C-alpha positions in Angstrom: 12.9 -16.5 -0.4 15.2 -13.8 1.1 15.6 -12.7 5.0 16.9 -9.8 6.6 18.0 -9.4 10.4 19.2 -6.7 11.5 18.8 -5.7 15.1 15.1 -5.3 15.7 14.5 -5.8 11.9 13.2 -9.3 10.9 11.9 -9.0 7.3 11.3 -11.9 4.8 10.9 -11.5 1.3 9.0 -13.8 -0.7 9.7 -13.5 -4.3 7.5 -14.7 -7.2 4.5 -14.6 -5.0 1.0 -15.5 -6.1 -2.3 -14.3 -4.6 -2.6 -17.6 -3.1 0.7 -17.2 -1.1 -0.7 -14.1 0.8 -1.8 -14.7 4.4 -6.0 -13.6 4.2 -8.5 -15.9 3.5 -9.9 -14.2 -0.1 -7.9 -12.1 -2.0 -9.9 -9.0 -3.4 -10.4 -9.1 -6.9 -10.4 -5.6 -7.6 -6.9 -5.3 -6.2 -4.8 -2.9 -8.4 -1.8 -0.5 -8.4 -1.7 3.2 -9.4 1.7 3.5 -10.8 4.7 1.4 -11.3 7.3 2.8 -8.9 9.9 1.3 -6.1 11.2 2.8 -3.0 13.0 2.5 0.0 11.2 3.0 3.2 12.1 6.1 4.8 15.2 5.7 7.7 15.6 2.1 6.3 18.6 1.1 3.8 16.4 -1.8 2.5 14.3 -3.8 1.4 13.4 -1.9 -1.9 9.7 -1.9 -2.3 7.4 -1.7 -5.4 3.9 -0.9 -5.9 2.1 -4.1 -6.1 3.9 -5.7 -3.3 2.2 -7.2 -0.2 3.6 -5.7 3.6 2.1 -8.3 6.4 3.1 -7.4 9.8 3.4 -10.0 12.7 3.6 -9.4 16.2 3.3 -11.9 19.0 2.5 -14.7 16.1 -0.8 -12.3 15.4 -1.2 -10.8 11.9 -1.4 -7.1 13.0 -1.6 -5.5 9.3 -1.6 -6.8 5.8 -1.5 -3.9 2.8 -1.0 -3.6 -0.9 1.4 -0.8 -1.8 -1.0 1.2 -3.9 1.7 4.1 -4.5 3.9 6.3 -3.3 3.5 10.3 -3.2 5.4 13.1 -1.4 3.8 12.8 1.7 3.7 9.4 2.0 2.7 5.6 1.0 -0.8 5.3 -0.3 -1.8 1.4 0.9 -4.9 -0.7 0.2 -5.6 -2.5 3.6 -6.7 -5.8 2.7 -8.4 -6.4 5.8 -10.5 -3.2 5.9 -10.7 -2.5 2.4 -10.3 1.2 0.9 -6.9 3.2 0.1 -5.7 5.4 2.8 -2.3 7.5 3.3 0.4 6.6 5.5 3.0 9.1 6.6 6.3 7.9 5.3 7.8 7.9 9.2 4.6 5.9 10.2 5.1 3.6 7.4 8.5 2.9 7.9 8.2 2.7 12.0 6.1 -0.5 11.6 9.2 -2.3 10.1 10.8 -1.7 13.8 7.4 -2.1 15.9 6.3 -5.4 14.1 8.3 -8.6 15.3 8.1 -9.9 11.8 7.4 -8.6 8.2 6.7 -10.3 5.4 6.7 -8.9 1.8 5.2 -10.6 -1.3 6.6 -9.4 -4.0 5.2 -8.4 -7.4 1.5 -9.9 -6.4 -0.5 -7.0 -8.1 0.4 -5.8 -11.3 -2.5 -4.5 -12.7 -2.4 -0.4 -13.2 -5.9 1.1 -12.1 -7.9 1.8 -14.9 -9.2 5.2 -15.5 -12.4 6.2 -17.5 -12.2 9.3 -19.7 -13.7 12.1 -17.4 -15.3 15.4 -19.1 -16.4 18.5 -17.4 -19.9 19.6 -17.1 -20.4 23.2 -16.5 -24.2 22.8 -17.0 -24.3 20.8 -13.7 -23.2 23.4 -11.9 -26.2 25.0 -9.6 -26.1 28.8 -8.6 -28.7 30.5 -6.7 -30.9 33.5 -8.0 -28.4 35.9 -5.8 -25.0 35.8 -5.7 -23.0 37.1 -2.5 -19.6 37.6 -2.3 -18.6 35.6 1.0 
C-alpha cells in the first residue's frame, strides 16, 4: 500500500487489489474495460491511473463515489459508476477536481483486466425504411 499526501491530497493506492477488497457489497459480474491505457489526472503530477483501476472517494467518513475507470478519451474519462451502473463520460477537470474535494481517495489497482468483447456488426441497408415521398428538409 502506498500513500500520497500533499496539501489537500490524501490518496491511498492499494496494489494487487482483488474484487473482494473493493468497498461494495457486491462487485458487478459484467465489469469490463475498453482499452489498456494509462494517464495522470489533469492538473496532477501523480498518481498514474490505468483502465481497470477502481477509484473510491470518501468525505466525512462516507463513500461519495466508487467508479471503475473504463477508458480515456479526448474529452475526459469514461467511468463505470459501481453504485449506479452504466458508463458515463466525466470531463477531465471534473474527474481530477474530486481528488481535491474528497477527504480521501482510494485507488484499487488493476481490479478488472477484461477488455469489452465486441461482437461483429454487419450493416443491413434493407432495414432502412423510406417514406413514399422524399422531401428535402
